[in-house]
A tleap script that builds the chain and sets N, CA, C and O, in Angstrom:
source leaprc.protein.ff14SB
mol = sequence {
  NMET ALA GLU ALA ALA GLY LYS CYS VAL PRO
  LEU GLY ARG ALA ARG SER LYS GLY LYS VAL
  ASP GLU GLU THR LEU ALA LEU MET CYS LYS
  ALA ILE ALA HIE PRO ALA ARG VAL LYS LEU
  LEU ASN TYR LEU ALA ASP TYR GLY THR CYS
  TYR PHE GLY LYS LEU THR ASP ILE LEU PRO
  LEU ALA PRO SER THR ILE SER GLN HIE VAL
  THR ILE LEU LYS GLU ALA GLY LEU ILE GLU
  GLY SER ALA ASP SER GLN ARG THR CYS TYR
  CYS VAL ASN PRO LYS ARG LEU GLN GLN LEU
  LYS ASP MET ILE ALA ASP CLEU
}
set mol.1.N position { 6.064 -5.496 -30.485 }
set mol.1.CA position { 6.935 -4.773 -29.600 }
set mol.1.C position { 7.348 -3.431 -30.175 }
set mol.1.O position { 7.427 -2.447 -29.440 }
set mol.2.N position { 7.607 -3.372 -31.439 }
set mol.2.CA position { 8.048 -2.122 -32.061 }
set mol.2.C position { 6.980 -1.052 -31.911 }
set mol.2.O position { 7.291 0.130 -31.759 }
set mol.3.N position { 5.727 -1.468 -31.953 }
set mol.3.CA position { 4.640 -0.503 -31.807 }
set mol.3.C position { 4.630 0.111 -30.410 }
set mol.3.O position { 4.418 1.316 -30.271 }
set mol.4.N position { 4.854 -0.692 -29.380 }
set mol.4.CA position { 4.873 -0.185 -28.008 }
set mol.4.C position { 6.001 0.810 -27.809 }
set mol.4.O position { 5.828 1.806 -27.107 }
set mol.5.N position { 7.148 0.559 -28.411 }
set mol.5.CA position { 8.281 1.466 -28.254 }
set mol.5.C position { 7.976 2.835 -28.827 }
set mol.5.O position { 8.488 3.837 -28.327 }
set mol.6.N position { 7.157 2.902 -29.861 }
set mol.6.CA position { 6.809 4.172 -30.484 }
set mol.6.C position { 5.897 5.023 -29.616 }
set mol.6.O position { 5.750 6.216 -29.881 }
set mol.7.N position { 5.281 4.452 -28.591 }
set mol.7.CA position { 4.376 5.195 -27.722 }
set mol.7.C position { 5.102 5.929 -26.600 }
set mol.7.O position { 4.525 6.807 -25.958 }
set mol.8.N position { 6.347 5.581 -26.362 }
set mol.8.CA position { 7.127 6.256 -25.323 }
set mol.8.C position { 7.705 7.528 -25.906 }
set mol.8.O position { 8.546 7.488 -26.804 }
set mol.9.N position { 7.260 8.633 -25.400 }
set mol.9.CA position { 7.688 9.933 -25.900 }
set mol.9.C position { 8.590 10.579 -24.857 }
set mol.9.O position { 8.236 10.612 -23.678 }
set mol.10.N position { 9.748 11.092 -25.263 }
set mol.10.CA position { 10.615 11.779 -24.293 }
set mol.10.C position { 9.874 12.924 -23.624 }
set mol.10.O position { 9.120 13.653 -24.270 }
set mol.11.N position { 10.093 13.074 -22.327 }
set mol.11.CA position { 9.413 14.124 -21.575 }
set mol.11.C position { 9.904 15.512 -21.940 }
set mol.11.O position { 9.149 16.481 -21.866 }
set mol.12.N position { 11.153 15.612 -22.331 }
set mol.12.CA position { 11.702 16.920 -22.662 }
set mol.12.C position { 11.706 17.855 -21.472 }
set mol.12.O position { 11.559 19.068 -21.626 }
set mol.13.N position { 11.873 17.304 -20.301 }
set mol.13.CA position { 11.841 18.127 -19.093 }
set mol.13.C position { 13.195 18.773 -18.841 }
set mol.13.O position { 14.246 18.222 -19.168 }
set mol.14.N position { 13.134 19.936 -18.260 }
set mol.14.CA position { 14.366 20.618 -17.867 }
set mol.14.C position { 14.924 19.913 -16.642 }
set mol.14.O position { 14.161 19.393 -15.828 }
set mol.15.N position { 16.197 19.888 -16.504 }
set mol.15.CA position { 16.805 19.247 -15.331 }
set mol.15.C position { 16.460 20.038 -14.085 }
set mol.15.O position { 16.428 21.269 -14.099 }
set mol.16.N position { 16.210 19.333 -13.038 }
set mol.16.CA position { 15.795 19.958 -11.790 }
set mol.16.C position { 16.903 20.811 -11.185 }
set mol.16.O position { 18.066 20.740 -11.581 }
set mol.17.N position { 16.497 21.617 -10.216 }
set mol.17.CA position { 17.434 22.499 -9.509 }
set mol.17.C position { 18.493 21.709 -8.757 }
set mol.17.O position { 19.645 22.131 -8.655 }
set mol.18.N position { 18.095 20.578 -8.241 }
set mol.18.CA position { 19.020 19.769 -7.461 }
set mol.18.C position { 18.648 18.310 -7.580 }
set mol.18.O position { 17.571 17.969 -8.070 }
set mol.19.N position { 19.531 17.463 -7.137 }
set mol.19.CA position { 19.262 16.036 -7.177 }
set mol.19.C position { 18.222 15.692 -6.119 }
set mol.19.O position { 18.300 16.154 -4.980 }
set mol.20.N position { 17.261 14.885 -6.504 }
set mol.20.CA position { 16.225 14.454 -5.570 }
set mol.20.C position { 16.811 13.409 -4.633 }
set mol.20.O position { 17.425 12.441 -5.082 }
set mol.21.N position { 16.625 13.601 -3.349 }
set mol.21.CA position { 17.042 12.625 -2.347 }
set mol.21.C position { 15.965 11.539 -2.305 }
set mol.21.O position { 14.921 11.705 -1.675 }
set mol.22.N position { 16.240 10.436 -2.982 }
set mol.22.CA position { 15.239 9.375 -3.134 }
set mol.22.C position { 14.776 8.803 -1.803 }
set mol.22.O position { 13.595 8.495 -1.643 }
set mol.23.N position { 15.682 8.657 -0.850 }
set mol.23.CA position { 15.320 8.091 0.462 }
set mol.23.C position { 14.334 9.011 1.189 }
set mol.23.O position { 13.329 8.552 1.732 }
set mol.24.N position { 14.628 10.295 1.191 }
set mol.24.CA position { 13.763 11.260 1.871 }
set mol.24.C position { 12.413 11.342 1.179 }
set mol.24.O position { 11.370 11.358 1.833 }
set mol.25.N position { 12.438 11.393 -0.140 }
set mol.25.CA position { 11.181 11.461 -0.886 }
set mol.25.C position { 10.336 10.221 -0.631 }
set mol.25.O position { 9.126 10.325 -0.428 }
set mol.26.N position { 10.960 9.057 -0.640 }
set mol.26.CA position { 10.219 7.818 -0.393 }
set mol.26.C position { 9.611 7.804 1.008 }
set mol.26.O position { 8.470 7.378 1.184 }
set mol.27.N position { 10.366 8.267 2.000 }
set mol.27.CA position { 9.862 8.321 3.379 }
set mol.27.C position { 8.615 9.213 3.462 }
set mol.27.O position { 7.613 8.841 4.071 }
set mol.28.N position { 8.695 10.379 2.848 }
set mol.28.CA position { 7.553 11.296 2.913 }
set mol.28.C position { 6.363 10.779 2.096 }
set mol.28.O position { 5.214 10.943 2.505 }
set mol.29.N position { 6.635 10.159 0.951 }
set mol.29.CA position { 5.541 9.607 0.150 }
set mol.29.C position { 4.852 8.458 0.875 }
set mol.29.O position { 3.630 8.324 0.811 }
set mol.30.N position { 5.630 7.634 1.563 }
set mol.30.CA position { 5.027 6.562 2.362 }
set mol.30.C position { 4.137 7.147 3.453 }
set mol.30.O position { 3.082 6.599 3.771 }
set mol.31.N position { 4.579 8.265 4.020 }
set mol.31.CA position { 3.807 8.887 5.103 }
set mol.31.C position { 2.463 9.410 4.607 }
set mol.31.O position { 1.498 9.434 5.370 }
set mol.32.N position { 2.381 9.823 3.367 }
set mol.32.CA position { 1.101 10.331 2.857 }
set mol.32.C position { 0.381 9.300 1.987 }
set mol.32.O position { -0.536 9.637 1.238 }
set mol.33.N position { 0.804 8.054 2.096 }
set mol.33.CA position { 0.218 6.992 1.288 }
set mol.33.C position { -1.055 6.397 1.895 }
set mol.33.O position { -1.554 5.384 1.406 }
set mol.34.N position { -1.571 6.998 2.927 }
set mol.34.CA position { -2.808 6.515 3.542 }
set mol.34.C position { -3.800 7.672 3.605 }
set mol.34.O position { -3.434 8.775 4.012 }
set mol.35.N position { -5.049 7.437 3.209 }
set mol.35.CA position { -6.043 8.528 3.196 }
set mol.35.C position { -6.229 9.228 4.542 }
set mol.35.O position { -6.459 10.436 4.579 }
set mol.36.N position { -6.133 8.493 5.634 }
set mol.36.CA position { -6.310 9.119 6.956 }
set mol.36.C position { -5.176 10.104 7.227 }
set mol.36.O position { -5.404 11.169 7.802 }
set mol.37.N position { -3.964 9.759 6.820 }
set mol.37.CA position { -2.836 10.668 7.042 }
set mol.37.C position { -2.929 11.891 6.138 }
set mol.37.O position { -2.582 13.000 6.544 }
set mol.38.N position { -3.395 11.684 4.920 }
set mol.38.CA position { -3.597 12.827 4.015 }
set mol.38.C position { -4.657 13.755 4.597 }
set mol.38.O position { -4.489 14.975 4.582 }
set mol.39.N position { -5.738 13.191 5.105 }
set mol.39.CA position { -6.805 14.002 5.701 }
set mol.39.C position { -6.283 14.782 6.906 }
set mol.39.O position { -6.585 15.965 7.058 }
set mol.40.N position { -5.518 14.134 7.745 }
set mol.40.CA position { -4.967 14.788 8.924 }
set mol.40.C position { -3.999 15.904 8.528 }
set mol.40.O position { -4.062 17.004 9.078 }
set mol.41.N position { -3.121 15.629 7.592 }
set mol.41.CA position { -2.164 16.635 7.127 }
set mol.41.C position { -2.891 17.820 6.496 }
set mol.41.O position { -2.545 18.974 6.752 }
set mol.42.N position { -3.885 17.538 5.683 }
set mol.42.CA position { -4.690 18.598 5.058 }
set mol.42.C position { -5.398 19.451 6.102 }
set mol.42.O position { -5.404 20.679 6.015 }
set mol.43.N position { -5.989 18.794 7.082 }
set mol.43.CA position { -6.707 19.524 8.128 }
set mol.43.C position { -5.763 20.456 8.884 }
set mol.43.O position { -6.065 21.631 9.092 }
set mol.44.N position { -4.625 19.917 9.287 }
set mol.44.CA position { -3.670 20.725 10.046 }
set mol.44.C position { -3.105 21.861 9.198 }
set mol.44.O position { -2.872 22.956 9.710 }
set mol.45.N position { -2.882 21.612 7.912 }
set mol.45.CA position { -2.392 22.667 7.025 }
set mol.45.C position { -3.430 23.778 6.883 }
set mol.45.O position { -3.087 24.960 6.906 }
set mol.46.N position { -4.686 23.401 6.739 }
set mol.46.CA position { -5.765 24.398 6.637 }
set mol.46.C position { -5.977 25.131 7.956 }
set mol.46.O position { -6.284 26.323 7.968 }
set mol.47.N position { -5.814 24.415 9.064 }
set mol.47.CA position { -6.004 25.020 10.379 }
set mol.47.C position { -4.998 26.147 10.588 }
set mol.47.O position { -5.326 27.200 11.135 }
set mol.48.N position { -3.771 25.905 10.143 }
set mol.48.CA position { -2.774 26.958 10.083 }
set mol.48.C position { -1.961 27.230 11.336 }
set mol.48.O position { -0.813 27.664 11.237 }
set mol.49.N position { -2.515 26.992 12.486 }
set mol.49.CA position { -1.769 27.213 13.725 }
set mol.49.C position { -1.807 25.935 14.541 }
set mol.49.O position { -2.289 24.900 14.080 }
set mol.50.N position { -1.308 26.019 15.722 }
set mol.50.CA position { -1.270 24.880 16.613 }
set mol.50.C position { -2.693 24.367 16.900 }
set mol.50.O position { -3.556 25.129 17.335 }
set mol.51.N position { -2.920 23.089 16.654 }
set mol.51.CA position { -4.219 22.478 16.915 }
set mol.51.C position { -4.153 21.728 18.237 }
set mol.51.O position { -3.400 20.766 18.388 }
set mol.52.N position { -4.956 22.187 19.192 }
set mol.52.CA position { -4.983 21.570 20.516 }
set mol.52.C position { -6.177 20.639 20.708 }
set mol.52.O position { -6.327 20.031 21.768 }
set mol.53.N position { -7.022 20.527 19.693 }
set mol.53.CA position { -8.222 19.708 19.833 }
set mol.53.C position { -7.930 18.216 19.811 }
set mol.53.O position { -6.781 17.784 19.715 }
set mol.54.N position { -9.002 17.446 19.903 }
set mol.54.CA position { -8.879 15.997 19.853 }
set mol.54.C position { -8.797 15.567 18.390 }
set mol.54.O position { -9.615 15.981 17.569 }
set mol.55.N position { -7.827 14.752 18.074 }
set mol.55.CA position { -7.675 14.292 16.703 }
set mol.55.C position { -8.803 13.358 16.289 }
set mol.55.O position { -9.031 13.155 15.096 }
set mol.56.N position { -9.514 12.785 17.261 }
set mol.56.CA position { -10.680 11.955 16.951 }
set mol.56.C position { -11.816 12.804 16.390 }
set mol.56.O position { -12.752 12.271 15.793 }
set mol.57.N position { -11.740 14.120 16.577 }
set mol.57.CA position { -12.728 15.014 15.963 }
set mol.57.C position { -12.456 15.188 14.469 }
set mol.57.O position { -13.351 15.556 13.709 }
set mol.58.N position { -11.231 14.924 14.059 }
set mol.58.CA position { -10.846 15.054 12.651 }
set mol.58.C position { -11.003 13.719 11.930 }
set mol.58.O position { -11.511 13.661 10.810 }
set mol.59.N position { -10.568 12.671 12.574 }
set mol.59.CA position { -10.603 11.329 11.994 }
set mol.59.C position { -11.482 10.416 12.842 }
set mol.59.O position { -11.261 10.289 14.046 }
set mol.60.N position { -12.462 9.787 12.235 }
set mol.60.CA position { -13.337 8.891 12.997 }
set mol.60.C position { -12.693 7.517 13.203 }
set mol.60.O position { -13.207 6.492 12.755 }
set mol.61.N position { -11.562 7.533 13.887 }
set mol.61.CA position { -10.807 6.306 14.136 }
set mol.61.C position { -10.503 6.191 15.621 }
set mol.61.O position { -10.633 7.154 16.376 }
set mol.62.N position { -10.101 5.011 16.016 }
set mol.62.CA position { -9.710 4.792 17.410 }
set mol.62.C position { -8.481 5.632 17.729 }
set mol.62.O position { -7.616 5.812 16.872 }
set mol.63.N position { -8.393 6.145 18.948 }
set mol.63.CA position { -7.220 6.943 19.329 }
set mol.63.C position { -5.890 6.233 19.077 }
set mol.63.O position { -4.916 6.868 18.673 }
set mol.64.N position { -5.843 4.929 19.312 }
set mol.64.CA position { -4.592 4.196 19.086 }
set mol.64.C position { -4.220 4.170 17.602 }
set mol.64.O position { -3.039 4.231 17.258 }
set mol.65.N position { -5.209 4.081 16.734 }
set mol.65.CA position { -4.963 4.104 15.289 }
set mol.65.C position { -4.480 5.479 14.859 }
set mol.65.O position { -3.545 5.600 14.068 }
set mol.66.N position { -5.122 6.510 15.384 }
set mol.66.CA position { -4.703 7.879 15.070 }
set mol.66.C position { -3.283 8.108 15.553 }
set mol.66.O position { -2.487 8.746 14.864 }
set mol.67.N position { -2.964 7.605 16.707 }
set mol.67.CA position { -1.610 7.742 17.248 }
set mol.67.C position { -0.579 7.124 16.305 }
set mol.67.O position { 0.496 7.690 16.105 }
set mol.68.N position { -0.897 5.975 15.729 }
set mol.68.CA position { 0.019 5.343 14.774 }
set mol.68.C position { 0.204 6.224 13.541 }
set mol.68.O position { 1.321 6.375 13.046 }
set mol.69.N position { -0.883 6.803 13.047 }
set mol.69.CA position { -0.802 7.687 11.882 }
set mol.69.C position { 0.026 8.938 12.207 }
set mol.69.O position { 0.844 9.375 11.397 }
set mol.70.N position { -0.189 9.496 13.373 }
set mol.70.CA position { 0.577 10.681 13.798 }
set mol.70.C position { 2.061 10.340 13.884 }
set mol.70.O position { 2.902 11.131 13.458 }
set mol.71.N position { 2.383 9.194 14.421 }
set mol.71.CA position { 3.782 8.772 14.546 }
set mol.71.C position { 4.447 8.696 13.170 }
set mol.71.O position { 5.583 9.139 13.007 }
set mol.72.N position { 3.761 8.148 12.200 }
set mol.72.CA position { 4.320 8.025 10.846 }
set mol.72.C position { 4.544 9.406 10.235 }
set mol.72.O position { 5.579 9.649 9.614 }
set mol.73.N position { 3.576 10.314 10.407 }
set mol.73.CA position { 3.732 11.676 9.878 }
set mol.73.C position { 4.858 12.420 10.588 }
set mol.73.O position { 5.587 13.188 9.960 }
set mol.74.N position { 5.003 12.198 11.888 }
set mol.74.CA position { 6.090 12.825 12.650 }
set mol.74.C position { 7.446 12.295 12.208 }
set mol.74.O position { 8.388 13.066 12.024 }
set mol.75.N position { 7.546 10.976 12.037 }
set mol.75.CA position { 8.807 10.374 11.614 }
set mol.75.C position { 9.259 10.904 10.256 }
set mol.75.O position { 10.457 11.011 9.990 }
set mol.76.N position { 8.296 11.232 9.404 }
set mol.76.CA position { 8.611 11.799 8.092 }
set mol.76.C position { 8.889 13.298 8.190 }
set mol.76.O position { 9.319 13.923 7.221 }
set mol.77.N position { 8.640 13.868 9.373 }
set mol.77.CA position { 8.896 15.290 9.583 }
set mol.77.C position { 7.810 16.201 9.054 }
set mol.77.O position { 7.995 17.417 9.003 }
set mol.78.N position { 6.681 15.637 8.660 }
set mol.78.CA position { 5.619 16.445 8.061 }
set mol.78.C position { 4.756 17.161 9.084 }
set mol.78.O position { 4.194 18.218 8.796 }
set mol.79.N position { 4.649 16.592 10.275 }
set mol.79.CA position { 3.940 17.289 11.343 }
set mol.79.C position { 4.807 17.287 12.591 }
set mol.79.O position { 5.727 16.483 12.741 }
set mol.80.N position { 4.485 18.207 13.469 }
set mol.80.CA position { 5.183 18.324 14.746 }
set mol.80.C position { 4.143 18.296 15.843 }
set mol.80.O position { 3.002 18.712 15.644 }
set mol.81.N position { 4.531 17.817 16.970 }
set mol.81.CA position { 3.653 17.799 18.125 }
set mol.81.C position { 4.445 18.128 19.364 }
set mol.81.O position { 5.508 17.560 19.616 }
set mol.82.N position { 3.917 19.044 20.127 }
set mol.82.CA position { 4.579 19.376 21.390 }
set mol.82.C position { 3.537 19.298 22.492 }
set mol.82.O position { 2.395 19.724 22.320 }
set mol.83.N position { 3.937 18.760 23.599 }
set mol.83.CA position { 3.003 18.536 24.692 }
set mol.83.C position { 3.337 19.416 25.876 }
set mol.83.O position { 4.501 19.640 26.209 }
set mol.84.N position { 2.272 19.912 26.505 }
set mol.84.CA position { 2.457 20.527 27.811 }
set mol.84.C position { 1.867 19.544 28.814 }
set mol.84.O position { 1.659 18.381 28.469 }
set mol.85.N position { 1.602 19.953 29.993 }
set mol.85.CA position { 1.175 19.002 31.026 }
set mol.85.C position { -0.196 18.372 30.758 }
set mol.85.O position { -0.470 17.275 31.244 }
set mol.86.N position { -1.063 19.051 29.992 }
set mol.86.CA position { -2.421 18.530 29.836 }
set mol.86.C position { -2.852 18.260 28.397 }
set mol.86.O position { -3.841 17.560 28.176 }
set mol.87.N position { -2.148 18.787 27.440 }
set mol.87.CA position { -2.592 18.609 26.061 }
set mol.87.C position { -1.412 18.685 25.097 }
set mol.87.O position { -0.306 19.086 25.462 }
set mol.88.N position { -1.684 18.288 23.863 }
set mol.88.CA position { -0.652 18.286 22.830 }
set mol.88.C position { -1.068 19.210 21.701 }
set mol.88.O position { -2.233 19.257 21.309 }
set mol.89.N position { -0.101 19.936 21.192 }
set mol.89.CA position { -0.296 20.823 20.059 }
set mol.89.C position { 0.231 20.112 18.813 }
set mol.89.O position { 1.364 19.630 18.804 }
set mol.90.N position { -0.586 20.046 17.768 }
set mol.90.CA position { -0.161 19.456 16.504 }
set mol.90.C position { -0.175 20.534 15.439 }
set mol.90.O position { -1.096 21.347 15.371 }
set mol.91.N position { 0.867 20.530 14.602 }
set mol.91.CA position { 0.904 21.468 13.487 }
set mol.91.C position { 1.748 20.886 12.359 }
set mol.91.O position { 2.551 19.974 12.560 }
set mol.92.N position { 1.542 21.438 11.172 }
set mol.92.CA position { 2.312 21.027 10.007 }
set mol.92.C position { 3.689 21.676 10.078 }
set mol.92.O position { 3.820 22.819 10.514 }
set mol.93.N position { 4.697 20.956 9.654 }
set mol.93.CA position { 6.037 21.512 9.503 }
set mol.93.C position { 6.082 22.102 8.091 }
set mol.93.O position { 6.285 21.363 7.128 }
set mol.94.N position { 5.895 23.422 7.949 }
set mol.94.CA position { 5.774 24.009 6.614 }
set mol.94.C position { 7.016 23.848 5.744 }
set mol.94.O position { 6.899 23.699 4.528 }
set mol.95.N position { 8.193 23.875 6.344 }
set mol.95.CA position { 9.419 23.704 5.557 }
set mol.95.C position { 9.501 22.297 4.971 }
set mol.95.O position { 9.890 22.108 3.819 }
set mol.96.N position { 9.131 21.325 5.781 }
set mol.96.CA position { 9.195 19.930 5.319 }
set mol.96.C position { 8.125 19.669 4.254 }
set mol.96.O position { 8.384 18.968 3.275 }
set mol.97.N position { 6.935 20.224 4.438 }
set mol.97.CA position { 5.883 20.059 3.440 }
set mol.97.C position { 6.303 20.707 2.123 }
set mol.97.O position { 6.057 20.153 1.052 }
set mol.98.N position { 6.928 21.862 2.197 }
set mol.98.CA position { 7.410 22.528 0.981 }
set mol.98.C position { 8.515 21.701 0.328 }
set mol.98.O position { 8.597 21.626 -0.898 }
set mol.99.N position { 9.360 21.084 1.145 }
set mol.99.CA position { 10.408 20.218 0.609 }
set mol.99.C position { 9.789 19.063 -0.177 }
set mol.99.O position { 10.275 18.711 -1.252 }
set mol.100.N position { 8.719 18.474 0.357 }
set mol.100.CA position { 8.029 17.394 -0.326 }
set mol.100.C position { 7.486 17.900 -1.663 }
set mol.100.O position { 7.663 17.249 -2.693 }
set mol.101.N position { 6.841 19.034 -1.649 }
set mol.101.CA position { 6.280 19.601 -2.884 }
set mol.101.C position { 7.385 19.862 -3.907 }
set mol.101.O position { 7.222 19.554 -5.088 }
set mol.102.N position { 8.493 20.422 -3.466 }
set mol.102.CA position { 9.606 20.728 -4.368 }
set mol.102.C position { 10.208 19.453 -4.953 }
set mol.102.O position { 10.532 19.393 -6.139 }
set mol.103.N position { 10.352 18.440 -4.107 }
set mol.103.CA position { 10.953 17.194 -4.588 }
set mol.103.C position { 10.052 16.510 -5.610 }
set mol.103.O position { 10.538 15.937 -6.585 }
set mol.104.N position { 8.758 16.567 -5.392 }
set mol.104.CA position { 7.840 15.981 -6.363 }
set mol.104.C position { 7.882 16.779 -7.661 }
set mol.104.O position { 7.855 16.202 -8.748 }
set mol.105.N position { 7.949 18.104 -7.552 }
set mol.105.CA position { 8.024 18.946 -8.750 }
set mol.105.C position { 9.309 18.693 -9.528 }
set mol.105.O position { 9.343 18.874 -10.745 }
set mol.106.N position { 10.365 18.277 -8.836 }
set mol.106.CA position { 11.653 18.036 -9.488 }
set mol.106.C position { 11.739 16.670 -10.160 }
set mol.106.O position { 12.725 16.378 -10.836 }
set mol.107.N position { 10.726 15.834 -9.987 }
set mol.107.CA position { 10.762 14.514 -10.636 }
set mol.107.C position { 10.729 14.653 -12.144 }
set mol.107.O position { 10.753 13.651 -12.857 }
savepdb mol mol.pdb
quit
């Protein structure tokens, strides 16, 4: 046991700018804990503007499955979707994505 204790080295990290909101961080991490959601978030971030296309063109999954993934990302605030009468626009919420990045950096 004494040998294992010697392997733990203090990180020596500077204290973060602010306290990490563990609940919010956990919610967002859960939202990106699936490869399909990461792929969708990455695609929308790279796309840069409102995406009006079919999400089945991005993910080779059933529409109902994609809808579940979109719902989880929306609930975490990472993407936004607005609908008009015939189609839906999907885009990344850049402030929320930056918040996720900042919170992870503050760990």
